[in-house]
N, CA, C and O atoms as CSV, one atom per row, in Angstrom:
chain,resi,resn,atom,element,x,y,z
A,1,MET,N,N,128.048,117.396,117.458
A,1,MET,CA,C,127.700,118.754,117.510
A,1,MET,C,C,126.175,118.898,117.232
A,1,MET,O,O,125.666,118.273,116.302
A,2,LEU,N,N,125.480,119.681,117.997
A,2,LEU,CA,C,124.039,119.867,117.843
A,2,LEU,C,C,123.812,121.232,117.188
A,2,LEU,O,O,124.297,122.253,117.675
A,3,ILE,N,N,123.078,121.233,116.092
A,3,ILE,CA,C,122.749,122.504,115.413
A,3,ILE,C,C,121.262,122.773,115.645
A,3,ILE,O,O,120.418,121.932,115.337
A,4,VAL,N,N,120.947,123.955,116.193
A,4,VAL,CA,C,119.580,124.333,116.518
A,4,VAL,C,C,119.247,125.541,115.649
A,4,VAL,O,O,120.022,126.494,115.563
A,5,LYS,N,N,118.069,125.484,115.001
A,5,LYS,CA,C,117.606,126.581,114.124
A,5,LYS,C,C,116.190,126.976,114.588
A,5,LYS,O,O,115.336,126.112,114.786
A,6,ALA,N,N,115.951,128.282,114.758
A,6,ALA,CA,C,114.606,128.764,115.138
A,6,ALA,C,C,113.714,128.706,113.873
A,6,ALA,O,O,114.045,129.266,112.828
A,7,ASP,N,N,112.589,128.016,114.015
A,7,ASP,CA,C,111.644,127.844,112.926
A,7,ASP,C,C,110.340,128.614,113.116
A,7,ASP,O,O,109.797,129.126,112.137
A,8,SER,N,N,109.827,128.715,114.318
A,8,SER,CA,C,108.602,129.358,114.721
A,8,SER,C,C,107.477,128.333,114.858
A,8,SER,O,O,107.664,127.152,114.566
A,9,HIS,N,N,106.354,128.779,115.287
A,9,HIS,CA,C,105.191,127.898,115.531
A,9,HIS,C,C,104.119,128.023,114.432
A,9,HIS,O,O,103.102,127.330,114.488
A,10,GLY,N,N,104.327,128.864,113.475
A,10,GLY,CA,C,103.296,129.049,112.431
A,10,GLY,C,C,103.147,130.478,112.119
A,10,GLY,O,O,103.994,131.297,112.476
A,11,SER,N,N,102.035,130.811,111.428
A,11,SER,CA,C,101.797,132.212,111.075
A,11,SER,C,C,100.397,132.652,111.513
A,11,SER,O,O,99.528,131.827,111.799
A,12,ARG,N,N,100.208,133.945,111.554
A,12,ARG,CA,C,98.920,134.525,111.951
A,12,ARG,C,C,97.979,134.646,110.794
A,12,ARG,O,O,96.787,134.858,111.015
A,13,GLN,N,N,98.447,134.521,109.544
A,13,GLN,CA,C,97.656,134.706,108.375
A,13,GLN,C,C,96.473,133.742,108.354
A,13,GLN,O,O,96.685,132.530,108.404
A,14,MET,N,N,95.268,134.219,108.283
A,14,MET,CA,C,94.080,133.396,108.395
A,14,MET,C,C,93.648,132.831,107.069
A,14,MET,O,O,93.065,131.747,107.031
A,15,CYS,N,N,93.920,133.552,105.931
A,15,CYS,CA,C,93.605,133.042,104.628
A,15,CYS,C,C,94.455,133.746,103.600
A,15,CYS,O,O,94.996,134.820,103.863
A,16,ARG,N,N,94.578,133.150,102.430
A,16,ARG,CA,C,95.392,133.732,101.342
A,16,ARG,C,C,94.600,134.903,100.733
A,16,ARG,O,O,93.369,134.897,100.726
A,17,VAL,N,N,95.318,135.886,100.233
A,17,VAL,CA,C,94.690,137.046,99.622
A,17,VAL,C,C,95.175,137.232,98.184
A,17,VAL,O,O,96.253,136.758,97.826
A,18,ASN,N,N,94.398,137.905,97.379
A,18,ASN,CA,C,94.793,138.191,96.007
A,18,ASN,C,C,95.611,139.466,95.975
A,18,ASN,O,O,95.900,140.032,97.029
A,19,LYS,N,N,96.000,139.944,94.771
A,19,LYS,CA,C,96.890,141.101,94.663
A,19,LYS,C,C,96.257,142.379,95.165
A,19,LYS,O,O,96.971,143.355,95.399
A,20,PHE,N,N,94.901,142.416,95.346
A,20,PHE,CA,C,94.240,143.609,95.829
A,20,PHE,C,C,93.989,143.549,97.361
A,20,PHE,O,O,93.505,144.516,97.948
A,21,GLY,N,N,94.315,142.433,97.979
A,21,GLY,CA,C,94.157,142.264,99.416
A,21,GLY,C,C,92.858,141.648,99.812
A,21,GLY,O,O,92.551,141.615,101.004
A,22,PHE,N,N,92.050,141.143,98.866
A,22,PHE,CA,C,90.795,140.488,99.183
A,22,PHE,C,C,91.026,139.018,99.376
A,22,PHE,O,O,91.881,138.443,98.702
A,23,PRO,N,N,90.289,138.374,100.282
A,23,PRO,CA,C,90.492,136.924,100.505
A,23,PRO,C,C,90.166,136.123,99.270
A,23,PRO,O,O,89.162,136.373,98.604
A,24,ARG,N,N,91.025,135.145,98.958
A,24,ARG,CA,C,90.762,134.246,97.806
A,24,ARG,C,C,90.568,132.802,98.231
A,24,ARG,O,O,90.289,131.943,97.395
A,25,THR,N,N,90.710,132.527,99.505
A,25,THR,CA,C,90.459,131.184,100.017
A,25,THR,C,C,89.648,131.306,101.302
A,25,THR,O,O,89.448,132.397,101.835
A,26,THR,N,N,89.195,130.169,101.776
A,26,THR,CA,C,88.443,130.213,103.035
A,26,THR,C,C,89.425,130.270,104.202
A,26,THR,O,O,90.622,130.049,104.021
A,27,ALA,N,N,88.934,130.556,105.364
A,27,ALA,CA,C,89.775,130.671,106.547
A,27,ALA,C,C,90.381,129.335,106.935
A,27,ALA,O,O,89.751,128.291,106.767
A,28,LYS,N,N,91.609,129.362,107.456
A,28,LYS,CA,C,92.258,128.160,107.906
A,28,LYS,C,C,91.574,127.621,109.137
A,28,LYS,O,O,90.910,128.354,109.871
A,29,SER,N,N,91.739,126.345,109.355
A,29,SER,CA,C,91.209,125.702,110.541
A,29,SER,C,C,91.913,126.240,111.781
A,29,SER,O,O,93.110,126.526,111.734
A,30,THR,N,N,91.195,126.380,112.882
A,30,THR,CA,C,91.790,126.818,114.099
A,30,THR,C,C,92.440,125.660,114.890
A,30,THR,O,O,93.148,125.878,115.874
A,31,GLU,N,N,92.180,124.446,114.433
A,31,GLU,CA,C,92.750,123.251,115.081
A,31,GLU,C,C,94.209,123.103,114.684
A,31,GLU,O,O,94.527,123.033,113.497
A,32,LYS,N,N,95.099,123.055,115.669
A,32,LYS,CA,C,96.520,122.964,115.362
A,32,LYS,C,C,97.030,121.539,115.307
A,32,LYS,O,O,98.025,121.246,114.643
A,33,LYS,N,N,96.337,120.650,116.016
A,33,LYS,CA,C,96.775,119.233,116.068
A,33,LYS,C,C,95.785,118.366,115.349
A,33,LYS,O,O,94.579,118.609,115.376
A,34,VAL,N,N,96.322,117.329,114.691
A,34,VAL,CA,C,95.515,116.312,113.997
A,34,VAL,C,C,95.901,114.960,114.579
A,34,VAL,O,O,97.041,114.522,114.428
A,35,ASN,N,N,94.977,114.309,115.232
A,35,ASN,CA,C,95.202,113.010,115.892
A,35,ASN,C,C,96.410,113.033,116.801
A,35,ASN,O,O,97.136,112.041,116.872
A,36,GLY,N,N,96.648,114.116,117.490
A,36,GLY,CA,C,97.723,114.266,118.456
A,36,GLY,C,C,99.043,114.639,117.903
A,36,GLY,O,O,100.020,114.726,118.647
A,37,PHE,N,N,99.120,114.872,116.593
A,37,PHE,CA,C,100.395,115.291,115.931
A,37,PHE,C,C,100.232,116.695,115.407
A,37,PHE,O,O,99.138,117.125,115.042
A,38,GLN,N,N,101.361,117.411,115.377
A,38,GLN,CA,C,101.430,118.794,114.894
A,38,GLN,C,C,102.612,118.893,113.942
A,38,GLN,O,O,103.608,118.189,114.110
A,39,THR,N,N,102.508,119.749,112.962
A,39,THR,CA,C,103.611,119.954,112.024
A,39,THR,C,C,104.845,120.402,112.823
A,39,THR,O,O,104.786,121.305,113.658
A,40,GLY,N,N,105.934,119.745,112.535
A,40,GLY,CA,C,107.212,120.075,113.253
A,40,GLY,C,C,107.591,119.003,114.284
A,40,GLY,O,O,108.734,118.968,114.739
A,41,ASP,N,N,106.657,118.140,114.654
A,41,ASP,CA,C,106.987,117.076,115.603
A,41,ASP,C,C,108.009,116.112,114.969
A,41,ASP,O,O,108.059,115.940,113.751
A,42,ILE,N,N,108.801,115.507,115.824
A,42,ILE,CA,C,109.739,114.443,115.406
A,42,ILE,C,C,109.064,113.139,115.757
A,42,ILE,O,O,108.717,112.908,116.916
A,43,VAL,N,N,108.869,112.261,114.742
A,43,VAL,CA,C,108.197,110.988,115.011
A,43,VAL,C,C,109.013,109.822,114.474
A,43,VAL,O,O,109.940,109.996,113.683
A,44,LYS,N,N,108.644,108.638,114.923
A,44,LYS,CA,C,109.200,107.395,114.391
A,44,LYS,C,C,108.018,106.586,113.935
A,44,LYS,O,O,107.117,106.280,114.715
A,45,ALA,N,N,108.026,106.230,112.626
A,45,ALA,CA,C,106.938,105.437,112.051
A,45,ALA,C,C,107.427,104.077,111.683
A,45,ALA,O,O,108.413,103.953,110.957
A,46,VAL,N,N,106.766,103.041,112.162
A,46,VAL,CA,C,107.066,101.660,111.785
A,46,VAL,C,C,105.857,101.145,110.984
A,46,VAL,O,O,104.840,100.734,111.543
A,47,VAL,N,N,106.016,101.186,109.645
A,47,VAL,CA,C,104.931,100.786,108.758
A,47,VAL,C,C,105.074,99.276,108.470
A,47,VAL,O,O,106.101,98.818,107.969
A,48,THR,N,N,104.024,98.532,108.799
A,48,THR,CA,C,104.084,97.053,108.700
A,48,THR,C,C,103.389,96.522,107.502
A,48,THR,O,O,103.632,95.368,107.148
A,49,SER,N,N,102.527,97.275,106.829
A,49,SER,CA,C,101.801,96.780,105.673
A,49,SER,C,C,101.606,97.912,104.677
A,49,SER,O,O,101.680,99.096,105.008
A,50,GLY,N,N,101.348,97.484,103.413
A,50,GLY,CA,C,101.090,98.484,102.372
A,50,GLY,C,C,102.314,98.724,101.512
A,50,GLY,O,O,103.290,97.975,101.557
A,51,LYS,N,N,102.239,99.793,100.722
A,51,LYS,CA,C,103.277,100.083,99.753
A,51,LYS,C,C,104.568,100.642,100.401
A,51,LYS,O,O,105.662,100.484,99.860
A,52,LYS,N,N,104.415,101.285,101.545
A,52,LYS,CA,C,105.556,102.009,102.168
A,52,LYS,C,C,106.077,101.326,103.398
A,52,LYS,O,O,106.322,101.981,104.411
A,53,VAL,N,N,106.256,100.015,103.338
A,53,VAL,CA,C,106.739,99.230,104.471
A,53,VAL,C,C,108.146,99.650,104.834
A,53,VAL,O,O,109.013,99.747,103.965
A,54,GLY,N,N,108.381,99.902,106.127
A,54,GLY,CA,C,109.699,100.289,106.576
A,54,GLY,C,C,109.631,101.089,107.837
A,54,GLY,O,O,108.553,101.264,108.404
A,55,THR,N,N,110.770,101.588,108.299
A,55,THR,CA,C,110.880,102.416,109.475
A,55,THR,C,C,111.401,103.797,109.090
A,55,THR,O,O,112.441,103.920,108.444
A,56,TYR,N,N,110.670,104.833,109.491
A,56,TYR,CA,C,111.021,106.200,109.117
A,56,TYR,C,C,111.056,107.055,110.387
A,56,TYR,O,O,110.182,106.967,111.249
A,57,THR,N,N,112.099,107.884,110.468
A,57,THR,CA,C,112.238,108.828,111.605
A,57,THR,C,C,112.522,110.200,111.012
A,57,THR,O,O,113.463,110.381,110.239
A,58,GLY,N,N,111.690,111.156,111.392
A,58,GLY,CA,C,111.908,112.516,110.884
A,58,GLY,C,C,110.833,113.471,111.332
A,58,GLY,O,O,110.008,113.176,112.197
A,59,ARG,N,N,110.877,114.659,110.690
A,59,ARG,CA,C,109.942,115.748,110.988
A,59,ARG,C,C,108.647,115.513,110.245
A,59,ARG,O,O,108.655,115.047,109.106
A,60,VAL,N,N,107.545,115.830,110.876
A,60,VAL,CA,C,106.226,115.520,110.360
A,60,VAL,C,C,105.544,116.789,109.863
A,60,VAL,O,O,105.720,117.875,110.416
A,61,ALA,N,N,104.735,116.610,108.770
A,61,ALA,CA,C,103.811,117.623,108.300
A,61,ALA,C,C,102.445,116.969,108.297
A,61,ALA,O,O,102.262,115.923,107.674
A,62,VAL,N,N,101.472,117.573,108.990
A,62,VAL,CA,C,100.176,116.920,109.153
A,62,VAL,C,C,99.232,117.353,108.034
A,62,VAL,O,O,99.377,118.423,107.443
A,63,ARG,N,N,98.263,116.484,107.769
A,63,ARG,CA,C,97.195,116.778,106.842
A,63,ARG,C,C,95.894,116.663,107.637
A,63,ARG,O,O,95.845,115.970,108.654
A,64,LYS,N,N,94.868,117.327,107.184
A,64,LYS,CA,C,93.582,117.282,107.877
A,64,LYS,C,C,93.006,115.881,107.862
A,64,LYS,O,O,92.284,115.485,108.776
A,65,SER,N,N,93.336,115.120,106.798
A,65,SER,CA,C,92.794,113.768,106.632
A,65,SER,C,C,93.295,112.765,107.678
A,65,SER,O,O,92.685,111.717,107.889
A,66,GLY,N,N,94.444,113.111,108.346
A,66,GLY,CA,C,94.985,112.223,109.330
A,66,GLY,C,C,96.264,111.525,108.870
A,66,GLY,O,O,96.978,110.930,109.677
A,67,SER,N,N,96.545,111.600,107.583
A,67,SER,CA,C,97.809,110.999,107.096
A,67,SER,C,C,98.901,112.072,107.253
A,67,SER,O,O,98.633,113.273,107.293
A,68,LEU,N,N,100.120,111.583,107.339
A,68,LEU,CA,C,101.246,112.467,107.605
A,68,LEU,C,C,102.302,112.353,106.538
A,68,LEU,O,O,102.448,111.308,105.904
A,69,ASN,N,N,103.036,113.420,106.340
A,69,ASN,CA,C,104.242,113.412,105.494
A,69,ASN,C,C,105.439,113.427,106.469
A,69,ASN,O,O,105.483,114.236,107.397
A,70,ILE,N,N,106.388,112.540,106.246
A,70,ILE,CA,C,107.560,112.444,107.131
A,70,ILE,C,C,108.786,112.782,106.318
A,70,ILE,O,O,109.103,112.115,105.333
A,71,LYS,N,N,109.485,113.848,106.751
A,71,LYS,CA,C,110.714,114.252,106.035
A,71,LYS,C,C,111.900,113.690,106.796
A,71,LYS,O,O,112.227,114.124,107.901
A,72,THR,N,N,112.547,112.686,106.153
A,72,THR,CA,C,113.737,112.065,106.752
A,72,THR,C,C,114.970,112.764,106.218
A,72,THR,O,O,114.865,113.751,105.490
A,73,VAL,N,N,116.131,112.260,106.576
A,73,VAL,CA,C,117.368,112.837,106.060
A,73,VAL,C,C,117.490,112.639,104.572
A,73,VAL,O,O,117.938,113.538,103.860
A,74,GLU,N,N,117.094,111.464,104.084
A,74,GLU,CA,C,117.242,111.134,102.668
A,74,GLU,C,C,116.118,111.653,101.762
A,74,GLU,O,O,116.371,112.154,100.666
A,75,LYS,N,N,114.854,111.523,102.244
A,75,LYS,CA,C,113.715,111.803,101.379
A,75,LYS,C,C,112.496,112.162,102.172
A,75,LYS,O,O,112.502,112.089,103.401
A,76,THR,N,N,111.434,112.555,101.477
A,76,THR,CA,C,110.112,112.776,102.110
A,76,THR,C,C,109.194,111.659,101.738
A,76,THR,O,O,109.030,111.342,100.560
A,77,VAL,N,N,108.577,111.042,102.761
A,77,VAL,CA,C,107.653,109.948,102.541
A,77,VAL,C,C,106.256,110.522,102.798
A,77,VAL,O,O,105.983,111.062,103.870
A,78,GLN,N,N,105.385,110.399,101.805
A,78,GLN,CA,C,104.027,111.024,101.899
A,78,GLN,C,C,102.988,109.965,102.209
A,78,GLN,O,O,103.120,108.812,101.798
A,79,GLY,N,N,101.954,110.362,102.938
A,79,GLY,CA,C,100.773,109.550,103.130
A,79,GLY,C,C,100.896,108.428,104.123
A,79,GLY,O,O,100.289,107.372,103.945
A,80,ILE,N,N,101.700,108.643,105.204
A,80,ILE,CA,C,101.795,107.636,106.276
A,80,ILE,C,C,100.682,107.885,107.257
A,80,ILE,O,O,100.443,109.018,107.676
A,81,SER,N,N,99.998,106.810,107.623
A,81,SER,CA,C,98.885,106.926,108.566
A,81,SER,C,C,99.411,107.266,109.958
A,81,SER,O,O,100.483,106.800,110.346
A,82,TRP,N,N,98.673,108.066,110.704
A,82,TRP,CA,C,99.057,108.450,112.059
A,82,TRP,C,C,99.126,107.231,112.987
A,82,TRP,O,O,99.793,107.281,114.021
A,83,LYS,N,N,98.447,106.147,112.628
A,83,LYS,CA,C,98.426,104.950,113.465
A,83,LYS,C,C,99.783,104.248,113.588
A,83,LYS,O,O,100.057,103.558,114.570
A,84,TYR,N,N,100.619,104.440,112.573
A,84,TYR,CA,C,101.946,103.823,112.592
A,84,TYR,C,C,103.000,104.685,113.314
A,84,TYR,O,O,104.133,104.240,113.501
A,85,CYS,N,N,102.640,105.898,113.714
A,85,CYS,CA,C,103.616,106.836,114.215
A,85,CYS,C,C,103.627,106.915,115.738
A,85,CYS,O,O,102.605,106.751,116.405
A,86,ARG,N,N,104.859,107.179,116.274
A,86,ARG,CA,C,105.029,107.383,117.705
A,86,ARG,C,C,105.820,108.675,117.887
A,86,ARG,O,O,106.848,108.874,117.239
A,87,LEU,N,N,105.357,109.520,118.736
A,87,LEU,CA,C,105.960,110.840,118.971
A,87,LEU,C,C,107.270,110.686,119.721
A,87,LEU,O,O,107.302,110.065,120.783
A,88,LEU,N,N,108.353,111.239,119.188
A,88,LEU,CA,C,109.648,111.259,119.862
A,88,LEU,C,C,109.902,112.601,120.520
A,88,LEU,O,O,110.390,112.666,121.648
A,89,HIS,N,N,109.563,113.697,119.796
A,89,HIS,CA,C,109.815,115.032,120.335
A,89,HIS,C,C,108.732,115.972,119.841
A,89,HIS,O,O,108.513,116.072,118.634
A,90,ALA,N,N,108.052,116.659,120.737
A,90,ALA,CA,C,106.996,117.585,120.340
A,90,ALA,C,C,107.581,118.871,119.737
A,90,ALA,O,O,108.677,119.295,120.106
A,91,SER,N,N,106.853,119.472,118.824
A,91,SER,CA,C,107.329,120.710,118.171
A,91,SER,C,C,107.424,121.817,119.204
A,91,SER,O,O,106.482,122.057,119.960
A,92,ASP,N,N,108.562,122.488,119.234
A,92,ASP,CA,C,108.791,123.582,120.146
A,92,ASP,C,C,109.279,124.850,119.486
A,92,ASP,O,O,109.755,125.766,120.156
A,93,GLY,N,N,109.160,124.906,118.149
A,93,GLY,CA,C,109.554,126.125,117.397
A,93,GLY,C,C,110.986,126.074,116.933
A,93,GLY,O,O,111.471,127.046,116.354
A,94,TYR,N,N,111.679,124.983,117.162
A,94,TYR,CA,C,113.057,124.848,116.701
A,94,TYR,C,C,113.227,123.583,115.887
A,94,TYR,O,O,112.474,122.624,116.059
A,95,SER,N,N,114.228,123.574,114.986
A,95,SER,CA,C,114.569,122.342,114.307
A,95,SER,C,C,115.970,121.923,114.741
A,95,SER,O,O,116.840,122.766,114.959
A,96,TYR,N,N,116.178,120.629,114.862
A,96,TYR,CA,C,117.423,120.096,115.421
A,96,TYR,C,C,118.136,119.250,114.401
A,96,TYR,O,O,117.493,118.527,113.639
A,97,ASN,N,N,119.478,119.324,114.366
A,97,ASN,CA,C,120.272,118.562,113.474
A,97,ASN,C,C,121.546,118.209,114.213
A,97,ASN,O,O,122.109,119.042,114.923
A,98,THR,N,N,121.995,116.995,114.051
A,98,THR,CA,C,123.276,116.585,114.673
A,98,THR,C,C,124.283,116.251,113.584
A,98,THR,O,O,123.938,115.663,112.559
A,99,THR,N,N,125.518,116.630,113.818
A,99,THR,CA,C,126.621,116.311,112.922
A,99,THR,C,C,127.724,115.709,113.765
A,99,THR,O,O,127.847,115.989,114.957
A,100,CYS,N,N,128.547,114.849,113.100
A,100,CYS,CA,C,129.652,114.227,113.827
A,100,CYS,C,C,130.960,114.929,113.535
A,100,CYS,O,O,132.001,114.539,114.063
């Protein structure tokens, strides 16, 4: 069985505001993709060296630095380089889950 949930593509909010409505941070970057990856993409990472050696498949959260967080079924793995990742499914505003 395939479970599909609408997540969206992001928000229009350009910066965080304080309780009076004045900006308290700088404007967000207009760049949506970092090294070809976007938050919400499904990737497969095969890490061959370093502390986090292994194979991870899951949803990605991008950082401006180029490293990625991968949320798998069991856990979230932080700081995986984009060089180890291969795109399986591009973000389309939905999250997918399969059950048997």
